[in-house]
N, C-alpha and C positions, 0 to 999 in steps of 0.2 A: 669149384671153378668150372666155368662153362667152356667146353671145347669148341673152338671155332677154326675153320679153315683159314689159311693165310689171307685170302681175299677179304673175308669177313672181319678178320682182325684189323686189317687196314681200314675198312669202312667204319668199324667201331671206333678206332682212334680218331678218324676224321669227325665223326659225329660228336664224340666226347669233346674234341677240340672246339667245335662250334658252340656247344653248350657252355663250356667254361670260358671261352674267349670273348664272347659278346659282352658288352658293357652292362653293368647292373642297371636295371630300369629300362633297358631296350627291349624291343619286341623280339625275343629270341626264338620263341616257338614257331612262328611262321617260317623263319629261315631253316630251322631244324626239320620241320615237317616237309619242306621241299626236298631236303637232302634225304630224309627218311623214306620218302616216296620212291626215290631211285634205289636206295639200298634194299628195300623190301620188295622191289619190283611190283609196286602197287599202282592202282589207277588213281586212288584218292587217299589222302591222309587227313586226319582231323584231331583236334584237341579241344576240350572244353572243361571249365571248372564250374562248380556248383556251390551256391550259398543257400543256407536254410532260412527262409523267411518265416513270418508268423503263421502263414497258412499254406504256402507252397514253396517249392524249390525255384530258384532263379539262377540263371547263368552268370558267373563272375567274368567269364571271357569265352569266346568262341573263335577258333581259327580253323581254316580249311584250305587245302591245296588240291587242285584238280576238280573242284566243284564248278558247275556252270553258273550257279547262283552268285550274285555279288555278296560281299561280306555282310552288308546290312540285312539282306534277306536270310542269309545263313544264320546269323545271330538271332533274328526274330523267330525263325523256325525252331531252333533248339530251345529257346526260352519258352515258347508257347507249348512245346511238347513235354516239358518237365511236369511230373505229377504233383499232387498235393503232398505236403510234408508228411513223412512217415510212410509213404508208399514206395514201392520198388519201381525202378526204371530198368526194365529188362530183368537181368538176373541179380541185381544188387540194389540196396538202399543207398543213395548218394550220401546220406548223413552218416552212415556207419557201414561200410561194405563188409561182407563176411571175411573173416581172417584168411580163408583159403584163397580169396581172390585178390588180396592186397599185394601190390608190387609183383604180380605174377602174369607173365604174358600168356594169353589163352587164345585158341582158335575156335571160331564158330562158323557154322554153315549159314547160307543165306536164309532170310526169313521167308522168302517167296517160293521155296521148293516144297515138295510134298512132306518132307520131314522137317517142316519149317521151324518147329520150336524145340529142336534137339541139337545139343552142342556136338561138335565133332570130338572124337576121342582126343584127349589132351596128352601128348607124348610126355612120358616121364612123370606123370602125376599118379601112377599106380592104378590099381583096378578098383572095381566097385561101381555102384550106380552113379550116373552123371551128377545127380543132385548132391551127392556126398563130395564129389570132386569140386563142386562150386561152393561148398560149405553151407548147404541148405538142407533142411529137413524135407521129407517127401511132400508134406503139405505145403511148405514154402515153395517147392519146385512147381507144384501144380498151380499155385497162385501166381508165380512168376510167368508161367506159360500163358495164363489168362491175361496178365498185364501186358505181355508182349503183343497180344492181339489188339491192344489199345494204343497207349501213348507212343511206344517205341515203333510199332509197325506203321503208324500214321506218319511219323517223322521220316521213316525210311522210304515210304512210298513217295512222299512229297519231294525228297531229295534224290530219288532214283537209286536207292541203295538196297532195295528189297531182294534183288537177285545177285548181290555181291557177297562173297565170303568176307569174313571179318577176322582180323587179328588185333587184339587190344590188350592194354594193361591199365588197371586202376592204380594210379600213382598215389600212394598214401604216406602220411607221416603219423605214425601211431594208428589210431582208429579213424583219423580224419582223411577224407579223400581230397588230395590237392588237385587232381584232374584226371580226366579220361584221355588217353592217347591211343590212337589206333589207325588202322589202314584197311582199305577195301579193294577188292579186285574180283574179276569173274572166276578165275581159277582158285581152287582151295589153296590156302597158305600151307607151306611145308614146315617140317621140323627145323629146317635151316633158318627160315625167317623168324620163327618163334624163338630160337636160340639167340639170334642177333638182337631182337627187341628185348629179350630178357637181360642180356648182357649190358644193354644200354640203359636199362631202367634206373640203376643207382644214380647215374649222371643226370637223367631227367628229373629224378626225385630231388636232388640237391638244387637244381635250377628252379624248379617249380616252388620249392619251399622258400627260396630266397625271393622269388617274384611275389609270392603271396605276402611275405612280410613287408616288402616294399609298398605293395598296394595298401596294406593296412596302415602302414606308417604315414601314408599320404593323407589319411583321415585326421591325423593329429598335427597340430602346429602350435606355435607359441600362444596364439590368441585363444585357442580352445583350452590349452592347459591353464592359462590364467583365468579363463571363465569358470572352469571347474573349481579352482581354488577359492574364488570369491562367493561361491554358493553358500558356504557356511554349513554344509551338511555333507555326508558321504556321497560320493558320486563316482560312477565307473563308466568307461566306454567299453562296450561288449560287441564282439563280432556276431554275424549271423549264426556261426557255429557254436556260440556260447563262450568263446575264450575272452577273458578280460585283457584288453589291450593297454588300458591306462586307468589309474585311480588317483584321485586327489589325496592330500595328506589325511583327511578325515576318512576317506574310503579305505586307505591303506590300514589305518588304525582299526577300523571296523572289521576289515578282512582278517587281521591278526587275532582279533577277539573271537570272531565267529566265521 
């Protein structure tokens, strides 16, 4: 159980109410990000999802609050900055984030300061090298630092984030990342804000899981289902992350056999 002061308990209840009260299929994240910006005393908040394409990662959605760029520019910037499939974006691989980083609020220092590629100590995460706290080997840590000098730092400079501290959580369902949710500001984030975001993460996770299923369900319809059935051979609809969304009868039979 995460201990929160009474003010933060009230904020947590309000934020959870927003996440649970908005209608399914509605754009809940922008509303929640606006409220989260105030609760975390942040300058900007953002959220984005990632799909795995054949050659590179793509954004499934991008939302930002407090950014001077219009939504279309923000979306294009995030999508263009994502690396080839199998590469890290900062300290994690979007296709399978390290277990130590899943659904865990973490604080990071700005990329533009002298200790640019070092994470701030993470309160309550124990002792040991920073790469171990992030679930990385030392070799993976060094590689991540090199990657940060490329894709991520280019995006941060473009959006004016390189001198802002960061608080973020990789919202996951199992080993699949549903989305990145975080905040930026000039002053380092404190344990108080980290605890609040951590307490809110289960509600964010439930909402993002529902939204993802609704987006995927939108790919299916009666016409597509009928078309798959008349193919006369096994057929499946598979997401970018490799999950089978739908199979025709022949596909289901094949699936049960092999």
